[in-house]
C-alpha positions in Angstrom: 31.5 33.5 -7.7 28.2 32.4 -9.2 26.0 29.9 -7.3 26.7 27.2 -10.0 30.5 27.6 -9.6 30.2 27.5 -5.8 28.0 24.4 -6.2 30.6 22.7 -8.3 33.3 23.6 -5.7 31.2 22.2 -2.9 30.6 19.0 -4.9 34.3 18.5 -5.6 35.2 19.1 -2.0 32.5 16.6 -0.9 33.8 14.1 -3.4 37.3 14.4 -2.0 36.0 13.9 1.6 33.9 10.9 0.8 36.6 9.2 -1.3 39.2 9.8 1.4 36.9 8.3 4.0 36.4 11.5 6.0 32.8 12.6 5.3 31.5 15.4 7.5 27.8 15.6 6.7 26.9 12.2 5.2 27.3 8.5 6.0 30.1 8.3 3.4 28.1 6.1 1.0 29.5 6.0 -2.5 26.2 7.1 -4.0 24.8 10.3 -5.6 22.5 10.8 -2.6 25.5 10.5 -0.3 27.5 13.0 -2.4 24.6 15.4 -2.6 24.1 15.3 1.2 27.9 15.7 1.8 28.0 18.7 -0.6 24.8 20.3 0.7 23.2 20.3 -2.7 20.0 18.8 -4.1 20.3 15.5 -5.9 19.2 17.0 -9.1 22.3 19.2 -9.1 24.2 16.1 -9.8 21.7 14.3 -12.0 20.8 17.3 -14.2 23.3 20.2 -13.9 26.6 18.5 -13.1 26.4 15.1 -14.8 30.1 15.4 -15.5 30.9 15.5 -11.8 28.5 12.6 -11.1 30.3 10.5 -13.7 33.7 11.6 -12.3 32.5 10.5 -8.8 31.4 7.1 -10.0 34.7 6.6 -11.9 36.8 7.5 -8.9 34.6 5.4 -6.6 35.1 2.4 -8.9 38.8 3.0 -8.9 39.0 3.1 -5.1 38.2 -0.6 -5.0 34.5 -0.9 -4.4 32.0 -0.1 -1.8 32.6 0.5 1.9 31.8 -2.3 4.4 28.9 -0.4 5.8 27.3 -0.1 2.4 27.9 -3.8 1.6 26.2 -4.7 4.9 23.2 -2.5 4.1 22.9 -3.9 0.6 23.0 -7.4 2.0 20.3 -6.5 4.6 18.1 -4.9 1.8 18.4 -8.2 -0.2 17.4 -10.2 2.9 14.5 -7.9 3.6 13.3 -8.2 0.0 13.4 -12.0 0.3 11.5 -11.9 3.5 8.9 -9.6 2.0 8.5 -12.1 -1.0 8.1 -15.0 1.5 5.5 -13.0 3.5 3.6 -12.2 0.3 3.4 -16.0 -0.5 2.3 -16.8 2.9 -0.4 -14.1 2.8 -1.7 -15.5 -0.5 -1.9 -19.0 1.0 -3.7 -17.7 4.1 -6.2 -15.8 1.9 -6.9 -19.0 0.0 -7.4 -20.9 3.3 -9.8 -18.2 4.6 -11.9 -18.5 1.4 -12.1 -22.2 1.8 -13.0 -22.0 5.4 -15.7 -19.3 4.7 -17.1 -21.7 2.0 -17.2 -24.6 4.4 -18.8 -22.5 7.1 -21.5 -21.2 4.7 -22.3 -24.8 3.6 -22.6 -25.9 7.3 -24.8 -23.0 8.1 -27.2 -23.7 5.2 -27.3 -27.4 6.1 -28.0 -26.5 9.8 -30.8 -24.1 8.8 -32.3 -26.8 6.6 -32.2 -29.4 9.4 -33.8 -26.9 11.8 -36.5 -26.2 9.3 -37.2 -29.9 8.8 -37.3 -30.4 12.5 -39.7 -27.6 13.0 -42.0 -28.8 10.2 -42.0 -32.3 11.6 -42.6 -33.5 8.1 -39.3 -35.1 7.5 -38.0 -38.2 9.2 -34.7 -37.5 10.9 -32.7 -40.5 12.0 -29.8 -40.0 14.3 -26.5 -41.6 13.2 -24.8 -44.0 15.5 -21.4 -43.1 16.7 -20.0 -45.8 14.4 -22.1 -44.6 11.5 -23.7 -48.0 11.0 -27.4 -48.3 10.1 -29.5 -49.2 13.1 -32.2 -51.9 13.1 -35.7 -50.6 12.7 -37.9 -51.3 15.7 -41.5 -50.5 16.5 -42.5 -48.5 19.6 -42.3 -51.5 21.9 -38.7 -52.2 20.8 -39.5 -55.2 18.7 -37.7 -55.9 15.5 
């Protein structure tokens, strides 16, 4: 028997085991990967050399009434994980925008602080402290007279 004929026999036997719900080497998924694992052949044996067996497997799997519960649960979990990943990507984008805004505000405050320190050191500028209520204070002379 040639390796190709043996390969076809192994694929057919694996197909029967999976479709009857008695896989020996795979998780029993109704996929080409599951069939290849069960048959002990590379995936490209089904996608390139034995496309007729691949099509036959899909036809028989569809006639069996759908996908197994385990595969449905996994597909549902994959969908949920994709949704979570998309939500995480949106949150990351928002956080990056927040970081940029905060860095800008920090830079502006730093520049203003440096300017105030420079003015204080030069003693050329008149700095007036703001009251806690931010109202202008009366101007008084050194003796406290208005």
